[in-house]
Structure formats: C-alpha cells, structure tokens
N, C-alpha and C positions, 0 to 999 in steps of 0.2 A: 164475389169470391167466397167459396164455401169455407166454412170454418173447419180446420183439420180436426178430425176426431181424436180423442185422447188415446194414448197407447193402451193396448190390451193389458189388463191387470188380472192376475189369477184370483179367482174368488175363493174365499175360505168356506167352501160348502160343507155343511155338517156331515154329509155322507162321506166325504173324503176323510174327515177327522175320525169318523167311526171306523172306516176301513183301516186307517193307520193303527187305531187302538186294537182292532182285531188282530192285525198282523203282529203287533208287539206281544199281545197275549199268547198267540200261537208260538212265537219265538221263546217266550218265557216257559211255556208249557213244554216245548221240545227240549229246552235246556235242562229244566228240572227233572225231566224223565229220561235223560240221555244216559248212555252207558259210560261216557266220559265223566259225567258228574258223579255217577255211582262210584267209579274208580277213585276219583278225588276224595269223596266222602269216606270211603273205606280206608284210604291211605291215612287221612287225618284221624279216623277212629282208631286205627292201629297205633298211631303215635300217642294218642291220649291214653289208651289202654297200657301201652308200654310205660308211660310216665307213671301211672298209678301203680303198676306192678313193681317197677323198679324201686320207687320210693317206699312202697309198702313193705318191702324187704329190709328197709332201714340201712341200705348200703350208704346212705348219706352220712351216717355216723362213723364210717371207716376213717382211720387216720390217713390212709393214702388211697382215696377213692379213685376209681378209673375215670377216664376222660369224660365219658358221657354223664357221670354223676356230677363232675365238676361243671360241665356245661349246664346241667339242670339247675345247680346251685347258683351259677352266675346269672341265669335267666329268672331266678326267683321262683322256680318251679319245684321247690323242695318239700311240698306238702301233697299227700295223695288227694286231698279234697279241694285243692286249690282250683282245679279245672273242672269241678263238678258241673257248674252251669254250662260251660261249653260242651261238656260230654252230653248232657241232656238235650241241648240244642242240636248237636250233631245227630243224636239218635232220632230226634224229631224230623230232621231233614232227610235222613235215610228212609224213614217211613213215608214221607212225602214223595221222595224219588221213586221208591218201589211202587207206590200206589199209582203214580203217573205213568211209570213204565208199564205197569199191568194194564192200565187203560189203553195206552198206545198199542200194546201187543194184542189186546182184545180187538181193537179196530182193524189191525192188520190181518188177524186170523179171519175175521168176518169178511173183509174185502177179498181175501184169498179164497174163501169158501164160495163167495158169490161168483168170483172170476172163473173158478174151476168147475163149479157145479152147473146144472141146467142142461137143457136140450142143446144138441149140436147137429150141424148139417153133415151130409155125407162126406164132403171134402175135408172138413175139420176132423172127422173121425178117422179118415184114411191117413191123415198126416201125423197121427199119434205114433210115438215110438213102439208101442205095443198095440198092434191092430191086425186084423185079418179080413179078407174079402172072399166070399164064396157065394155059390148059387144053390138054391133049393127049388124043387119043383113047385111047391105051394105051401101055404100056411106058415110062412116065415115069421109073421107077427106072433102067432100062437106059440111057435117053437121058442122064440126068444123070451116071450113072457113066462113060459114054463121054466126056461133056463134061469132067468132072473129070480123067479120065486124060489126055486130050489137053493139058490145061493143066499136066500134071506135078504135080498136087497130091497131097499125102499124105492119104489118105482114111480117115475114121472113119465107121462106119455103125451105125444102129440100125433094126431093122425089126419091124413087127407085121403083123397080118392086113390092116389097112386103111391103114397109113401107113408110110412109110420116111423116115428122117432121115439126112442126110449132112453131113459137115463136112470141108472140105479146106483145106490150107495149103501154101504153098511159100515158099521163102526165109525160113524162120523164124529163121535165123541173123542176119538183118538187125536183129532186135530188140536184139542185143547190140552193135551198132555204137557206140552212145553209151557203153556200158560200156567197150569197148575204147579209145575215145577218152579216156575218163577214166582208164583204167588206164595209158595212155601216160605220163601225168605222174608216176604212181607209179614206173614203171620208170625213167624218166629221172632222177627224184629219187634213187632208190636208186643208180643209176649215178654220179650226181654225188657222193653221200655216199661211195661206194666209191672214187671217184677221189681225193677229199680225203684219205681214210685210207690209200691205198696208193701214191699217186703220188710218184715222185722222178725227178730228171733230173741228168745230169752231162755234162761235156765233157772229152775227153782227146785228146792228140796222140800220133801215132806216126810215127817215121821208118821208112824201108824196112828190113825185117828185124827190127824191134822187136816185142815181144809185150806186150799189155796183159792183166793178170790182174785180173779184175773184183773190186774192193774199194773201199770208200768213200775210203780214203786214197790211192788211185791216180789219182783224178780231178783234173784241173786246177782245176775248180770243180764243186761239187755242192750240190744243195738239202739242206734239213734232212731227217733220216731220217723215213720215213713211220711212222705209228702202227701200221699192220698190215704184216706180212711185211717187216720191216726187215732181214732177214738178207741178206748178200751172196750173189750167184749163183755166183761163182767160175769163170765161164767164161774161156777164154783166146782172145784175138783177135790174130793176127799179120798185119802189113801186108807183103804180098808185092810189090805194084807200085802205082804211081800213074798213072792215065790222065788227063792234064791237057792241055787245049788252049784257046787263046784265038782269038777273031776278030781282036783287036788288043789291045794292052796296056789293061787295065781292062775289057774286054768278054769275059767268060767264055763259052766255047763248050761245054766238057765238063769236068766234075769228077767223077771216079769213081776207084775203087780196087779192087784184087783182094786179098782177105783169106782167111786160113785160120782155121777155127774148131776149137777143141779143148775137151774137157770139163775138169772140175776136175782129173781124174787124167791129163790129157794125151792122151786118146784122140781121134784126129782125127775131125772131123765133116764134113770136106770143104772145098773151096775155093768161095768165093762172089764174085760181082761186086756191088759196092756203088756206087750212084749217088745223086744228089740226091733223085730221086723214086722210088727203089727201095730201101727200107730192108731191113734184115736182122733177123730175129727169132730170139733165142737165149734159151732159158729164161725166156720171158715178157718179155724186154727187147727193145725196138725200138732198133736201132742205125742211125743216119742218117749219111750222108756230110756232113761239115761244110764250111763255106765257107772256112776259114782254111788256106792253103797257103804253103809257102816252104821254108826250109832251116834245119837245126839244126846249129850249129857246136859241136863238142866241144872244150872248153878244159881245160887242166891248168895249175894254178898251184902254184909252189914258192917258199916264203919263204926267208929267210936261214938258218934252222936246218934246212931240208930237209923241212919239213912239206908234204905234197902235198894238193891239193884238186882234184876234178874236177867239172865242171858242163856244162850245155848252155845255149846261147843261141839263141833263135829269131829268125829274120829272115823277115818276111812279104813275099810277092811284091809289087812296086810296082803301084799302080793306074794310074799314069801313067808314060810313058817317062822323064820327068825326076825322078821321085820316088826318093830313095835308100832303100836297105834299112838301117835303123839300129835298133840295140838297145842297151840300157843294162844293165850288169852290176855288181854289188857283190860283192867277194870276202868270204867269211865270216870273221869275226873281225878285220876291218880296216875302215878308213874309206875304202878305195880304191874309187872308182867310176869306171868306164870307159864312154865312149861308143864303140861299135864300129860301123863302117860296112862292109858286105860288098860286095865286088866279085868276081864269079865268071862264068866263061864257061858254067857249067852252066845259067844262065838261057836261053841260046840253044838248049838241047836241047828246050825246051818249044815245041810248035807254036803259032805265033802270036806268040812272043816272040823270034824269031831275031834281030831287030834289036838287042835289048838285049844279047844275048850277043856280037854282033859288035863291040861297043865294047871288048871285052877281047881284044886281038890276041894276047897272049902265052899264051892258053889256061891261065890260072892262077886260083886263088882266093886272095884276100888280105883282110885286115882292116885298115882304117885305125883306129888306136888314138888316142883323145883322152882325157886325164884330165879328168873333169867336176869342176865346182866353181865358185867365184866367178870364177876366171880359168881358162878352158879352155886346156889346153896340149896341143898335138899332140905325141905321143910317138913316132910312127913307124908303119911298115907291118909287119904280121905275115902272112907267107906261109904257105900250107898246109904243115904238117910242120915249120915253123921255130919259133924262140923269140924272145921280145923281153922285155927287162928293163924294168919300169915301177916306179919308186920302191921298189926293193928286192925286188920280186916278179917272178919269171921266169914269163912267160905263154907257153904253148905251144899252137899251133893244131893240134889232133890230127886232127880229121875234119870233113867237111862232107857232110851227107846230106839229101835232100829229105824233107819231112814233110807230113802232112795232118792235119786234125782230124776228130773224130767226135763225134756227139751221141747219148747213150744215155738212154732214158726208159722207165719202166715205169709203166703206168696200167691197173689191172684194171677201172676203171669205164668206159673207152671202149667196149668191146664191148657193155656193158649199155646205154649211152646210144644207140648205134647201133641196138640191138634195140628200144629205145623208139621211135625215129623210124620204124623199119620197122613196128612195131605201130600207130603213128599213121597211116601211109599205108594200112595194111590196114583199120584202123577207118574211115577216111574213105571208102574204096572200098565197104565194106559198108554204111555209113550212107547213101550217096547212090546206089549202083548195085545194092544187094542188098535192095530194099524188100520187106518181107513182104506177102503177099496172102492173105486169108482168105475162104472162101466157105461159106455155109450153104444148105442146100436141104431142102425138105420136099415129099414127094409123097403126096397124100392121095386115096384113091379116093372119088369122088362119083357121083351118078346119071348125069350126062351126060359122064363121062370121068374123067380124073385131073387133079387140081389141082396145079400146080407153083408153088412159091414159092421164089425164089432171092434171097439177100442177100449182099452182099460189102462188104469194107472194106479199106483200106490206110492206111498211116501217112504217106505223102508222095505228091505229084503226084496229088491226088485228082480234079482236074478232068479231066485226061487219062485217068485210070483210069475215071471214070464214062463218058466217051465210048467207050472201048474196051469196057467192060462192056455198054453198050447195043447196040453193034454185034454183039457176040458173042451176046447174047440174041436179037436179031432173026434171026441165022443159026440159032440153036437152035430157035426157034419155027418157022421155015420147015422145018427138018428134021423136026420132030415133027408137021408138018401141023396146026398149031394153028388153031382157029377162033374163039378169043376171047382177049382179053388183059385 
C-alpha cells in the first residue's frame, strides 16, 4: 500500500517575499505622494500656524479669553514655540509629499507623451476628432513634408512602397507646464523650510567712527540662533558718515550712511553707501539702514572711593518740534536712576531741523539732570566736558556723537522662494502660451491618385485650433490640386 503523500504546503519562496516588499513600497510611495495626504498635511499645517499666530498675539493673557484660547490653554498649547518640532516635521513631510507627487506626475506625463506620440496607421488617424481625408494627384508625401516643415514641426517618418506615415509635434515642452506649476510649491516649501532653519536678525547702533564686529553678543537685540549655520560671520562695519535730512521735524527726507567694510582679519573691502531701500550684502548677511537716529552721550561716573564706570546714553531725534530728547540711565551697582534731557545745537546741523538748533543760542550741548524716583529732584545742568555731583557720584559729560541704527538679517531661504515664484511664472507662461500641437498623416497610393489622411490634436483652445486646422487644410488641398475631399 502506497504511503499517502503529505499535504501540499506553500513554500516561503524568496521571490514571493520580495514581491510583497515591492508592493508595500509602491503603496507607501503612492500614499506619501497622494493628493489626500497633501490635503491632510496642509490642514495640520494650517492648525499649527493658527496656534502660533493666536498665541503670539498674547490673547492668552486676556481676562475673558474666547473659547478657542480656553481650549488651547486646556490642551497645554499656550506657548508659540511649544509645537516647533512638530512644525518642522510637518514641513519636512510636505517636502517629501510634493517631491513624490512630482515624481509621480513626471511618470504620468512621460507615459502620456509616449501614448499620444509616434507614428499611427490610417484607421487610427481617421478616427481622430480632428481629421480630414482627401486625394491629390501625386507627390502627397512631399506636399505633407513641406506642410509640416512650414509649421516648424519635429517630424518622424516611416515609408514603404505604397504608404508613407508622418508624425509631427511642436511646443512639446508645454506638456510640462502643469509639472512646473506643481514643482513651484515644492521649491517654495523648501525655501520656507530653509528660511526657518537658517534665518536670524539683529539690530545694532553705531556712532560716527565706531566699528561693529559681527557677533551675537554685539547686537542690541537679536533673534534666537538658527538651527543651521549658526556661527558668527565676523565681518567688521565702520560708520564713516551719516546723511540725514528732513522735510520738516517728523517728516524724514533722507536717511543714509557711508560705511566701510572689513573682513574678519581687518582687510578692507571698500566703502559703501547704505540707504533705506539700498541694503548691503556681506558674507550672506543683508545689512539695512535703520530708522533710529539721534545722539550718543558718553558719560563717566566716579563714586566716593574712586571707582570709575563708563557708559553710553542714547537720545533719539524728536518727531515733533516741541518733543524733548529724554533718556533714563541707572548706574551699575547703585540704586541711582537719572532722567537726562539733552539740549544741543548739533540738531541744527541736520538739514530740515535748523529751527531746533537755533533754540540753543550759546552753541553748546548740555544735559538737564533729574533724579528719578517717587519724588523727582532736579539736580542741575551738566555741560559738555564738565562734571556734576549727584548723591555722592560725580558724573562727567565726556562726549556727544551722532548715531544711527542698522538692521542685519540672514535668510538663505529667500532666494529659493523667489526662484519658486519665478518658476511659477515660467510654468504659467508655458501652460497657457506654449500649448503642444501634434499632427499625424498617412499618404497611401491608390488607383486614382494618392490618398491623404491628416489628423491633429492639441490640449487647449481646441475650438480655435479646429478652425485654424480647417483653414490650413483648405489651403493645402488647393495647393495639391485636389479633386475630391
């Protein structure tokens, strides 16, 4: 008696495992590059942006906040930077989604180009929505070749003893207009992500003759260090002159400055003119002329034991003729706080502010010194170069120099974003004004002459294309001395 064979057991063949892996990879690829996934990511991105925008407006501190603020507080989302990591992760996923979607679209466009292009037979050309069938006595091949060449078509040809087939296309690049339009968002998003990772900005002030050495601790105020390329650039910027003029007090006419640029090692790079709408670029950092201008008073304080301290006090130019130039200073290591009011004839040297300088007939600079506190006490007048004793501290007015402010920013994402917008415009031009046109033709020899069948298609403006096609065919028939259509 024969031994029964064991039941069939499916084998775990490595090819089957590889096939399953490939299928899973395709599914993941399709999911990550799908439009639905794009919609989901954009929805989450809008929610994160809304959270940052709402909290950044400090509505969280309202006594009676609206319901959405209450909900954010309840969820513990009451800090603009709390979801920074998810924001960066979401931006990265959007970049991946758009990149995969671009690859998928490229494959579809290539497949469509292959499917629509190429030589076709007579029956296929006849079945096209835009086609014509007529006879010519002879030389149909040469007639069509001349017709295609005059239309600047890229021609492909197949010939046999009794038949010739032609295919022509022009403006084939127009097929890629939609892809370029789609690619635009990928480029802009990459630029936005690069901007988030590399951007920083800072404000600094310079008096005439002073030099700014680029370093984070030298800025008056500066943003948080960027995630990428956070090292200091170390360039040197010296203020040589201030070009400032007003139409009248409070109405600025010109705010510019002359600066000298040096490398990290002090090598001069030249003198530049810096204005509000004319920034300066140094080592990838854009330097803009700031709007704050005025005077810096150099002060020296000496206490009873002879300890000296030096500092600078800024006074901004008045926006109105009757507005005083006031600043407050606290001496280090003491509770002494002084309110200082500056009077100087140097204001009159600024074009448009001559009237303010004329108020000081003695052509001097002085500080009106008042001790701040619960009871303000006028302590005296401090002239330039002189000293004044205030509650055991001798204060000396050392110098007075005009100053101006500057704004420095670095953002490597901005050029990429602008490139994305340029690509957008280029894609729109190609999409709407560079429309592909395709022509197919078959010339077959028959008993009473040569039969010519021509078909054509385009992706846009089909009605006007049909009218133009029919007019061109009538002219072609007349040229070929047709006798039947």
